[in-house]
Structures are given as structure tokens and as C-alpha cells.
Rosetta silent file (secondary structure, phi, psi, omega in degrees, C-alpha in Angstrom):
SEQUENCE: MPNNPMRDEVNTLCYYFDGMRLSKVHMKIPLLALLVLAAAAMPAVAEDVAQGAATGEGAAEGETPEAGQKPTYEDRRKAILRDQIERSVELIEKGQYALARTYLDPALIDWRLSREHRSRAYYLRGFSFFAEDHYVSALRDYNRAVEFNPSNPAALAALGHLHLSALGTPRDLKLAVELFQKAANLGHVGAQFQLGYAYLEGLGIGQDVAAARGWLLDASEQGNAAAMMHLARSYRTGLAEEPDPDTAEQWYRKAYEAGLTDA
SCORE:     score description
SCORE:     0.000 S_00000001
   1 L     0.000  141.258  177.020  -69.021  -17.045  115.497 S_00000001
   2 L   -64.631  151.363 -178.691  -68.788  -15.364  112.093 S_00000001
   3 L   -67.298  -37.246 -179.149  -68.370  -11.598  112.157 S_00000001
   4 L  -123.728   90.943 -174.140  -71.338  -11.031  109.855 S_00000001
   5 L   -65.026  -13.440  179.662  -73.938  -13.761  110.390 S_00000001
   6 L   -84.339  -19.766 -173.663  -76.084  -12.392  107.559 S_00000001
   7 L  -123.749  -31.007 -174.935  -73.390  -12.845  104.901 S_00000001
   8 L   -61.758  151.318  176.816  -70.627  -15.208  106.104 S_00000001
   9 E   -96.856  147.902  177.418  -70.568  -18.752  104.799 S_00000001
  10 E  -135.121  146.525  174.998  -70.447  -21.749  107.097 S_00000001
  11 E  -108.224  102.626 -167.535  -69.856  -25.429  106.438 S_00000001
  12 E  -146.308  166.922  172.508  -72.089  -27.050  108.973 S_00000001
  13 E   -89.427  113.442 -179.048  -74.624  -29.728  109.751 S_00000001
  14 E  -115.377  161.262 -178.990  -77.982  -28.035  109.453 S_00000001
  15 E  -114.207  127.991 -177.192  -81.493  -29.238  110.023 S_00000001
  16 E  -111.637  119.760 -179.989  -84.182  -28.585  107.425 S_00000001
  17 E   -89.318  115.588 -175.210  -87.818  -28.715  108.533 S_00000001
  18 L  -100.877    9.787  178.819  -89.939  -29.952  105.650 S_00000001
  19 L   105.994  -19.707  179.848  -93.288  -29.826  107.415 S_00000001
  20 L  -128.570  -26.907 -175.618  -93.208  -33.377  108.766 S_00000001
  21 L  -158.411  171.758  174.368  -89.670  -34.035  110.017 S_00000001
  22 E  -100.356  132.209  176.757  -86.166  -32.651  110.351 S_00000001
  23 E  -111.448  143.690 -179.245  -83.613  -33.630  107.709 S_00000001
  24 E  -102.221  140.457  179.458  -79.860  -33.332  108.203 S_00000001
  25 E  -155.800  137.332  173.222  -77.546  -32.014  105.502 S_00000001
  26 E   -91.396  131.270  175.938  -73.970  -30.711  105.263 S_00000001
  27 E  -160.054  158.396  176.956  -73.558  -27.675  103.022 S_00000001
  28 E  -114.475  100.595 -179.496  -71.563  -24.462  102.680 S_00000001
  29 E  -145.994  168.405  179.482  -73.946  -21.569  102.109 S_00000001
  30 E   -53.237  138.923 -178.528  -74.659  -18.199  103.746 S_00000001
  31 H   -55.934  -37.778  179.161  -75.602  -18.634  107.383 S_00000001
  32 H   -61.099  -36.783  178.422  -78.795  -16.683  106.799 S_00000001
  33 H   -65.170  -36.590  176.017  -79.779  -19.233  104.152 S_00000001
  34 H   -61.625  -41.957  179.489  -79.265  -22.001  106.724 S_00000001
  35 H   -63.531  -37.255  178.861  -81.568  -20.172  109.086 S_00000001
  36 H   -64.491  -46.687 -178.894  -84.147  -19.878  106.323 S_00000001
  37 H   -61.758  -39.246 -179.358  -84.011  -23.572  105.530 S_00000001
  38 H   -73.278  -27.969 -173.947  -84.367  -24.444  109.191 S_00000001
  39 H   -72.606  -57.855 -176.131  -87.154  -21.943  109.772 S_00000001
  40 H  -178.649   50.979 -174.834  -89.809  -22.908  107.255 S_00000001
  41 L   -62.024  -37.507 -178.873  -88.563  -23.230  103.720 S_00000001
  42 L  -134.840   69.069 -173.054  -91.325  -25.609  102.713 S_00000001
  43 L   -71.130   -8.071 -173.714  -93.986  -25.457  105.409 S_00000001
  44 L  -100.416    8.805 -174.398  -96.705  -26.873  103.172 S_00000001
  45 H   -62.885  -45.086  179.407  -95.233  -30.327  102.490 S_00000001
  46 H   -60.667  -39.095  177.963  -97.428  -32.173  104.976 S_00000001
  47 H   -67.346  -36.862  176.304 -100.443  -30.399  103.545 S_00000001
  48 H   -57.594  -45.406 -178.687  -99.268  -31.317  100.028 S_00000001
  49 H   -63.166  -45.521 -175.654  -99.261  -34.972  101.008 S_00000001
  50 H   -68.493  -38.178 -172.414 -102.664  -34.867  102.635 S_00000001
  51 H  -102.923   -7.260  179.233 -104.454  -32.909   99.953 S_00000001
  52 H    85.845   -2.076  176.646 -102.671  -34.006   96.824 S_00000001
  53 H    51.482   38.621  177.167 -101.416  -30.479   96.136 S_00000001
  54 H    58.139   34.007 -176.989 -104.044  -30.027   93.428 S_00000001
  55 L  -110.770   17.713  177.485 -102.405  -32.765   91.358 S_00000001
  56 L   131.184   23.665  178.137 -105.342  -35.043   90.818 S_00000001
  57 L   -65.900  134.153 -175.272 -107.213  -35.469   94.050 S_00000001
  58 L    85.556 -177.159 -175.306 -110.488  -37.193   93.276 S_00000001
  59 L   -81.795  139.308  174.377 -111.321  -38.831   89.986 S_00000001
  60 L   -76.783  165.224 -177.113 -109.981  -37.502   86.734 S_00000001
  61 L   -57.516  132.392  177.601 -112.318  -36.815   83.868 S_00000001
  62 L    84.965    3.957 -176.435 -113.789  -40.022   82.459 S_00000001
  63 L   -95.624  -13.091  179.908 -112.768  -42.156   85.451 S_00000001
  64 L  -120.056  143.961  179.700 -116.160  -42.501   87.138 S_00000001
  65 L   -68.865  152.510  177.200 -119.379  -43.868   85.615 S_00000001
  66 L   -68.750  158.975 -178.459 -122.245  -41.491   85.003 S_00000001
  67 L   -56.422  133.195  178.127 -125.124  -41.455   87.464 S_00000001
  68 L    91.809  -15.184  178.680 -127.313  -44.521   87.066 S_00000001
  69 L   -85.284  143.418  177.424 -124.689  -46.556   85.215 S_00000001
  70 L   -78.156  128.912 -179.967 -123.435  -49.799   86.695 S_00000001
  71 L   -58.591  136.060  176.587 -119.677  -49.617   87.382 S_00000001
  72 L   -85.064  174.976  176.559 -117.630  -51.723   85.002 S_00000001
  73 H   -59.655  -41.485 -179.409 -114.647  -53.849   85.946 S_00000001
  74 H   -65.131  -38.621  177.521 -112.360  -51.049   84.782 S_00000001
  75 H   -60.821  -43.712 -178.826 -114.251  -48.527   86.916 S_00000001
  76 H   -65.876  -39.642  179.203 -113.807  -50.733   89.979 S_00000001
  77 H   -63.498  -42.452  179.233 -110.101  -51.219   89.272 S_00000001
  78 H   -63.833  -37.947  178.368 -109.566  -47.453   88.970 S_00000001
  79 H   -64.708  -38.720  178.850 -111.408  -46.927   92.263 S_00000001
  80 H   -64.591  -41.505  178.793 -109.149  -49.490   93.928 S_00000001
  81 H   -61.167  -43.584  178.952 -106.063  -47.701   92.602 S_00000001
  82 H   -64.479  -37.947  177.751 -107.278  -44.391   94.000 S_00000001
  83 H   -64.465  -37.382  177.931 -107.975  -46.062   97.342 S_00000001
  84 H   -61.855  -41.858  179.635 -104.421  -47.448   97.369 S_00000001
  85 H   -64.847  -43.832  179.789 -103.021  -43.964   96.898 S_00000001
  86 H   -65.276  -34.812  176.925 -105.185  -42.535   99.687 S_00000001
  87 H   -64.956  -37.668  179.210 -104.099  -45.365  101.982 S_00000001
  88 H   -63.918  -34.820  177.884 -100.465  -44.484  101.270 S_00000001
  89 H   -61.316  -45.661  179.074 -101.181  -40.903  102.370 S_00000001
  90 H   -58.790  -41.473 -178.058 -102.451  -42.146  105.736 S_00000001
  91 H   -70.916  -37.837  177.607  -99.320  -44.257  106.193 S_00000001
  92 H   -62.869  -41.757  179.856  -96.976  -41.419  105.218 S_00000001
  93 H   -64.296  -23.855  177.755  -98.650  -39.165  107.767 S_00000001
  94 L   -91.402   -1.578 -179.408  -97.935  -41.856  110.384 S_00000001
  95 L    81.922   12.822 -179.481  -94.288  -42.117  109.323 S_00000001
  96 L   -95.880   70.818 -169.263  -94.725  -45.621  107.887 S_00000001
  97 H   -69.774  -44.039 -179.962  -92.920  -44.824  104.672 S_00000001
  98 H   -63.438  -40.466  179.520  -91.862  -48.314  103.551 S_00000001
  99 H   -66.944  -36.248  177.335  -95.376  -49.636  104.100 S_00000001
 100 H   -59.618  -37.867 -178.818  -96.793  -46.707  102.135 S_00000001
 101 H   -68.018  -24.253  177.297  -94.658  -47.734   99.177 S_00000001
 102 H   -68.708  -20.370  174.536  -96.214  -51.203   99.169 S_00000001
 103 H   -88.941  -34.111 -177.147  -99.476  -49.485   98.215 S_00000001
 104 H   -77.928  -37.504 -175.266  -97.901  -47.067   95.737 S_00000001
 105 H   -57.623  -51.273 -179.958  -95.666  -49.529   93.857 S_00000001
 106 H   -67.428  -31.092  178.527  -98.453  -51.694   92.366 S_00000001
 107 H   -65.954  -38.363 -175.767 -100.555  -48.627   91.570 S_00000001
 108 H   -70.127  -20.987  179.931  -97.697  -47.044   89.634 S_00000001
 109 L   -99.095    3.019  179.129  -97.310  -50.021   87.289 S_00000001
 110 L   -89.224  124.022 -175.220 -101.018  -50.272   86.526 S_00000001
 111 L   -66.279  -16.432 -177.204 -101.838  -48.816   83.099 S_00000001
 112 L   -75.012  -17.446 -175.557 -105.300  -47.735   84.277 S_00000001
 113 L   -68.517  129.616 -179.920 -103.940  -44.971   86.505 S_00000001
 114 L   -67.602  162.593  179.672 -104.540  -41.513   85.015 S_00000001
 115 H   -61.252  -38.771 -179.996 -101.615  -39.165   84.386 S_00000001
 116 H   -65.735  -45.986  179.474 -102.765  -36.872   87.214 S_00000001
 117 H   -69.318  -34.433  178.213 -103.035  -39.694   89.727 S_00000001
 118 H   -65.329  -40.758  177.097  -99.754  -41.216   88.517 S_00000001
 119 H   -60.634  -44.864 -179.593  -98.037  -37.870   89.050 S_00000001
 120 H   -63.743  -42.239 -179.172  -99.427  -37.665   92.552 S_00000001
 121 H   -63.783  -40.655  177.417  -98.386  -41.262   93.327 S_00000001
 122 H   -64.599  -40.478  177.620  -94.827  -40.589   92.132 S_00000001
 123 H   -60.887  -45.588 -178.580  -94.700  -37.448   94.267 S_00000001
 124 H   -63.078  -43.153  179.070  -95.910  -39.367   97.320 S_00000001
 125 H   -66.311  -38.764  176.635  -93.404  -42.174   96.798 S_00000001
 126 H   -60.738  -41.089  178.424  -90.684  -39.586   96.271 S_00000001
 127 H   -63.734  -38.496  179.170  -91.637  -37.919   99.522 S_00000001
 128 H   -64.101  -36.338  175.738  -91.479  -41.272  101.314 S_00000001
 129 H   -68.550  -44.130  179.200  -87.925  -41.742   99.993 S_00000001
 130 H   -57.763  -41.529 -177.888  -86.986  -38.183  100.951 S_00000001
 131 H   -63.528  -22.786  178.812  -88.272  -38.757  104.484 S_00000001
 132 L  -104.821   16.087  176.776  -85.837  -41.671  104.819 S_00000001
 133 L    66.960   22.663  175.407  -82.909  -39.699  103.336 S_00000001
 134 L   -93.577   75.842 -167.965  -82.956  -41.660  100.055 S_00000001
 135 H   -70.888  -35.103  178.760  -82.432  -38.512   98.027 S_00000001
 136 H   -64.220  -42.460  177.803  -81.482  -40.067   94.675 S_00000001
 137 H   -66.321  -38.336  177.326  -84.661  -42.144   94.708 S_00000001
 138 H   -62.739  -44.345  179.236  -86.667  -39.078   95.735 S_00000001
 139 H   -58.720  -44.131 -179.893  -85.135  -37.093   92.863 S_00000001
 140 H   -61.227  -46.245 -177.098  -86.077  -39.805   90.382 S_00000001
 141 H   -71.921  -36.441  176.430  -89.683  -39.981   91.539 S_00000001
 142 H   -63.071  -40.193  177.706  -90.153  -36.210   91.714 S_00000001
 143 H   -63.724  -39.605  177.572  -88.894  -35.966   88.136 S_00000001
 144 H   -65.450  -37.766  178.941  -91.354  -38.675   87.078 S_00000001
 145 H   -60.759  -42.600  179.817  -94.143  -36.802   88.843 S_00000001
 146 H   -71.681  -31.766  177.567  -93.376  -33.676   86.822 S_00000001
 147 H   -61.852  -42.203 -178.437  -93.090  -35.737   83.633 S_00000001
 148 H   -81.573  -24.363  176.418  -96.654  -36.984   84.031 S_00000001
 149 L  -148.566   94.279 -179.344  -98.011  -33.641   85.214 S_00000001
 150 L   -62.618  -10.750  179.435  -95.842  -30.562   84.572 S_00000001
 151 L  -105.054   27.368  176.789  -98.326  -28.556   86.668 S_00000001
 152 L   -87.408   97.865 -173.579  -97.775  -30.543   89.869 S_00000001
 153 H   -64.490  -35.670 -179.174  -96.709  -27.722   92.241 S_00000001
 154 H   -64.623  -42.871 -179.803  -95.699  -30.008   95.108 S_00000001
 155 H   -68.190  -40.453  178.048  -93.329  -32.022   92.907 S_00000001
 156 H   -61.151  -45.429 -179.871  -91.866  -28.876   91.326 S_00000001
 157 H   -65.990  -39.490  179.528  -91.219  -27.338   94.754 S_00000001
 158 H   -65.356  -40.517  175.777  -89.740  -30.587   96.082 S_00000001
 159 H   -61.971  -41.789  178.072  -87.386  -30.788   93.106 S_00000001
 160 H   -58.038  -41.824  179.732  -86.387  -27.201   93.742 S_00000001
 161 H   -63.303  -41.545  179.951  -85.484  -28.059   97.310 S_00000001
 162 H   -63.187  -42.333  179.548  -83.279  -30.975   96.238 S_00000001
 163 H   -71.648  -32.316  176.402  -81.379  -28.795   93.756 S_00000001
 164 H   -65.625  -42.143 -171.126  -81.117  -25.964   96.284 S_00000001
 165 H   -99.554    4.138  179.758  -79.722  -28.204   99.008 S_00000001
 166 L    57.133   47.425  178.969  -77.587  -30.538   96.834 S_00000001
 167 L  -106.401  109.099 -179.786  -79.530  -33.590   97.947 S_00000001
 168 L    79.208    1.419 -177.781  -79.173  -36.467   95.478 S_00000001
 169 L  -163.189  154.131  176.766  -77.856  -34.066   92.836 S_00000001
 170 L   -60.193  149.631  179.737  -75.230  -31.294   92.536 S_00000001
 171 L   -66.441  130.293 -178.482  -76.334  -27.938   93.882 S_00000001
 172 L  -140.969   92.393 -176.248  -77.890  -25.811   91.123 S_00000001
 173 H   -63.606  -40.017 -178.228  -79.307  -22.514   92.379 S_00000001
 174 H   -62.117  -46.385  179.253  -80.456  -21.366   88.939 S_00000001
 175 H   -65.749  -39.370  178.540  -82.459  -24.552   88.320 S_00000001
 176 H   -58.765  -44.873 -179.705  -83.849  -24.453   91.861 S_00000001
 177 H   -64.324  -40.333  178.513  -85.132  -20.929   91.301 S_00000001
 178 H   -60.722  -40.878  179.532  -86.691  -21.927   87.959 S_00000001
 179 H   -69.230  -41.601  176.931  -88.540  -24.776   89.669 S_00000001
 180 H   -62.625  -37.206  179.236  -89.666  -22.547   92.539 S_00000001
 181 H   -60.674  -46.284  179.840  -90.894  -20.017   89.976 S_00000001
 182 H   -63.326  -44.788 -179.381  -93.095  -22.622   88.275 S_00000001
 183 H   -67.501  -38.270  179.188  -94.472  -23.906   91.588 S_00000001
 184 H   -64.077  -39.773  178.184  -95.016  -20.376   92.893 S_00000001
 185 H   -63.500  -24.447  178.918  -96.992  -19.464   89.780 S_00000001
 186 L   -91.145    4.413  174.375  -99.219  -22.451   90.552 S_00000001
 187 L    94.160   10.887 -179.644  -99.872  -21.140   94.065 S_00000001
 188 L   -74.195  117.543 -172.678  -97.466  -23.250   96.139 S_00000001
 189 H   -64.239  -45.175  179.906  -96.870  -21.234   99.325 S_00000001
 190 H   -60.737  -39.204  178.926  -93.490  -22.722  100.191 S_00000001
 191 H   -69.473  -35.835  176.815  -92.219  -22.054   96.677 S_00000001
 192 H   -61.727  -41.364  177.064  -93.508  -18.475   96.823 S_00000001
 193 H   -63.259  -48.232 -177.832  -91.470  -17.986   99.978 S_00000001
 194 H   -61.663  -40.551  179.959  -88.352  -19.567   98.476 S_00000001
 195 H   -66.248  -42.387  177.227  -88.651  -17.486   95.318 S_00000001
 196 H   -61.022  -41.752  178.877  -89.117  -14.308   97.336 S_00000001
 197 H   -65.674  -39.612  178.806  -86.070  -15.119   99.434 S_00000001
 198 H   -61.314  -43.591  176.988  -84.010  -15.854   96.301 S_00000001
 199 H   -64.509  -37.886 -177.425  -84.910  -12.439   94.880 S_00000001
 200 H   -64.991  -39.359 -175.778  -84.164  -10.789   98.210 S_00000001
 201 H  -101.018   -8.654 -176.527  -80.671  -12.262   98.472 S_00000001
 202 L    70.881   40.172 -179.328  -79.849  -12.655   94.767 S_00000001
 203 L   -96.753  107.862  178.798  -79.497  -16.422   95.039 S_00000001
 204 L    77.009    3.008 -178.804  -79.617  -18.021   91.592 S_00000001
 205 L  -161.213  157.135  179.954  -81.237  -14.894   90.170 S_00000001
 206 L   -63.671  140.385 -179.231  -80.553  -11.154   90.097 S_00000001
 207 L   -64.208  131.687 -178.570  -81.388   -9.347   93.310 S_00000001
 208 L  -149.855   95.667 -174.445  -84.741   -7.561   93.028 S_00000001
 209 H   -63.721  -36.957 -179.801  -86.201   -6.316   96.296 S_00000001
 210 H   -64.122  -44.457  177.735  -89.491   -5.256   94.699 S_00000001
 211 H   -64.901  -38.793  178.560  -90.031   -8.716   93.198 S_00000001
 212 H   -59.257  -45.777 -179.380  -89.010  -10.274   96.501 S_00000001
 213 H   -60.951  -38.548 -179.491  -91.639   -8.275   98.355 S_00000001
 214 H   -61.354  -48.167 -179.127  -94.314   -9.380   95.915 S_00000001
 215 H   -71.682  -39.831  178.457  -93.673  -13.080   96.405 S_00000001
 216 H   -64.521  -34.949  177.462  -93.037  -12.775  100.144 S_00000001
 217 H   -66.547  -41.993  177.967  -96.307  -10.885  100.502 S_00000001
 218 H   -57.813  -46.439 -179.501  -98.172  -13.638   98.636 S_00000001
 219 H   -68.948  -38.524 -179.690  -96.742  -16.255  100.994 S_00000001
 220 H   -62.521  -41.496 -178.564  -97.266  -14.066  104.073 S_00000001
 221 L   -66.924  -13.482  176.331 -100.928  -13.571  103.275 S_00000001
 222 L  -104.854   14.943  171.375 -101.288  -17.355  103.355 S_00000001
 223 L    93.302    9.897 -179.161  -99.747  -17.608  106.810 S_00000001
 224 L   -78.974  107.747 -174.748  -96.070  -18.324  106.068 S_00000001
 225 H   -65.700  -38.216  179.452  -94.263  -16.914  109.106 S_00000001
 226 H   -63.608  -37.335  177.336  -90.781  -17.077  107.531 S_00000001
 227 H   -63.729  -39.282  177.793  -92.045  -15.019  104.602 S_00000001
 228 H   -61.063  -42.065 -178.125  -93.352  -12.414  107.055 S_00000001
 229 H   -64.231  -43.897 -177.711  -89.954  -12.193  108.726 S_00000001
 230 H   -78.351  -23.656  170.881  -88.068  -11.684  105.465 S_00000001
 231 H   -64.584  -40.945  175.813  -90.690   -9.287  104.183 S_00000001
 232 H   -60.709  -43.527  179.651  -89.909   -7.240  107.289 S_00000001
 233 H   -59.105  -33.733 -175.990  -86.178   -7.450  106.492 S_00000001
 234 L   -65.193  -14.702  179.921  -86.835   -6.060  103.012 S_00000001
 235 L  -100.737    7.610 -178.235  -87.823   -2.741  104.594 S_00000001
 236 L  -100.165  164.625  177.458  -84.644   -2.394  106.661 S_00000001
 237 E   -58.181  136.378 -178.714  -81.377   -0.627  105.980 S_00000001
 238 L   107.915  -27.731  177.408  -79.145   -2.685  103.717 S_00000001
 239 L  -120.908  -39.130 -178.055  -81.953   -3.949  101.516 S_00000001
 240 E   -88.655  134.358  174.805  -84.409   -1.076  101.191 S_00000001
 241 L   -64.058  -37.955  175.809  -83.458    2.020   99.204 S_00000001
 242 L  -125.552   92.467 -177.279  -85.699    3.945  101.580 S_00000001
 243 L   -53.144  145.056 -179.256  -85.903    2.029  104.874 S_00000001
 244 L  -132.057   82.928 -176.301  -89.342    1.886  106.486 S_00000001
 245 H   -57.778  -35.331 -177.955  -88.909    0.880  110.152 S_00000001
 246 H   -65.934  -45.308  178.578  -92.636    1.074  110.891 S_00000001
 247 H   -65.970  -39.175  178.091  -93.581   -1.371  108.126 S_00000001
 248 H   -60.712  -45.299  179.952  -90.703   -3.632  109.106 S_00000001
 249 H   -61.979  -39.865  179.126  -91.897   -3.682  112.711 S_00000001
 250 H   -58.910  -44.599 -178.213  -95.450   -4.532  111.631 S_00000001
 251 H   -74.250  -32.542  174.339  -94.298   -7.598  109.702 S_00000001
 252 H   -62.561  -40.439  178.919  -91.922   -8.691  112.473 S_00000001
 253 H   -63.757  -41.792  179.082  -94.886   -8.581  114.862 S_00000001
 254 H   -64.962  -38.388  178.092  -97.000  -10.626  112.453 S_00000001
 255 H   -64.021  -41.652  177.994  -94.217  -13.181  112.099 S_00000001
 256 H   -62.925  -45.252 -179.514  -93.980  -13.478  115.878 S_00000001
 257 H   -65.899  -25.566  179.551  -97.735  -13.852  116.200 S_00000001
 258 L   -83.622   -2.144  174.297  -97.637  -16.539  113.492 S_00000001
 259 L   113.947   -0.200  179.393  -95.241  -18.586  115.616 S_00000001
 260 L   -91.364   89.538 -170.510  -91.767  -17.435  114.583 S_00000001
 261 L   -69.523  -17.096  179.329  -90.494  -16.538  118.052 S_00000001
 262 L   -86.455   -1.554 -176.659  -87.078  -15.382  116.787 S_00000001
 263 L   -68.959    0.000    0.000  -88.614  -12.650  114.632 S_00000001
């Protein structure tokens, strides 16, 4: 065992819980960072898939006929495309990733698909590749998702994770933090947690405990148990200029009550 499990580096096979499954990855990073990735780095991914992560769920402006108008051929085609995307979500939730792509592939090459829906479809296909450990393909589709909608928080956060964990691309902490920052500003809970943790540990950005607390608090208030645990840590000796054991204990208790039994 390392002498200082909070700081020592380990080269190990770790498991990363993305909200739907466990992914395996070899990397050499601080052991505490491994624990963070395994705990709940991106707990909202399954919810992102189901709800579209605010990237175009429902019809975009101009895609549905006004009340009383008879749907045109183009209206019907757009409705079919949206139905294909929703069907892929159901299949992804069941773990039928290859079958989900058979619905997404034809939708993605149809010119009628709006930019918002195209971004969502690329994100979903990227997630299906990620779930099967096809990280290069996932990286490509996540990038396409952001190209069509730069305000797609789920795709931004997913890209951040790939760059953080060196999956399908060299590890780039600075870029990962930049992506988490954009997703966090758009309200993505997992990205808020990751950004708070980066500030807390000085990973890819200068250490700033006050900034860390702000982002960790945002994520904690939305139920992220890992954020609660590290918010508690921020009030302990070693990180806090003026340790506050009572506040730390309160957040550890909340993390435990939220399901993080190791808190």
C-alpha cells in the first residue's frame, strides 16, 4: 500500500462508473483521483441519455406545423427522425448499443435533422461507442456533437472525461478542465463535481479551495454524493486555511446519507 494514499501515484486497473456501467482503464494518477473516478465522477450520464441533456429534446423551432395545419411530408419525415432518436435512447438504456446505432445512423445522414437534434444523436451514438469501449469512435462523435451544438453539456462533459482519462486520446488535464468548465456553466452536475475536484487538487488548473467549494456546493445541492464528500474534505486540515471540523462532519454525514458509504 502507498504510504500516503491521498497523494501517491499508482499504475493500476481502475473501474470508472459512468452512471450506467463500469469501464476499465489503466492509468497512472493520484490514488485519490482513482477513487474519485470510481465513486461518481459523472453520475448524470444515464439521465443525460434519457432526457437529452437539454440538447434538443422535443421539436426545434419551425419543426412542427402550427395548430390546424395539415402536416406536410417534410413534417412527417422530421417526426420520424425524432422517433428514431427516442427509440435509440430506449435501446441504450437496455444495453443494446449496436441496435441503437441502427436507428441513429440513418437519422444522422438525413439533412432534415435540426442542429440540436443532430448534436443529441451524435452524443447518443458516441455514448453507445463509449459503453462498448470504442473510445476513438466515441471521441469522434462527441466532437461532432459539440460542433453542431457548442452548448451541449452532456457532450462537453463526456469529452472532458475522455481527455481526463486518456481514453481514445492522450491525457490532457488542461483541456479536460476547460471542457468541464463549459459543461458546468451550463448546469451539468457531473461536470460541476469534476471542476470542483480539479480546483481542490490543482489538477489541470491552479489550486483554489474557495472556487472548489463553490462548484462542489452546486453539485452537492443537486444530490451528488461524491461532491458532498470532497466538500467535506475542503474543510479539513491540509486543504483549509482554517479547518472547520463541524462543517466537514456535516457534509460527510450528508454524503453518507446520499449513499456514499465510505464517507
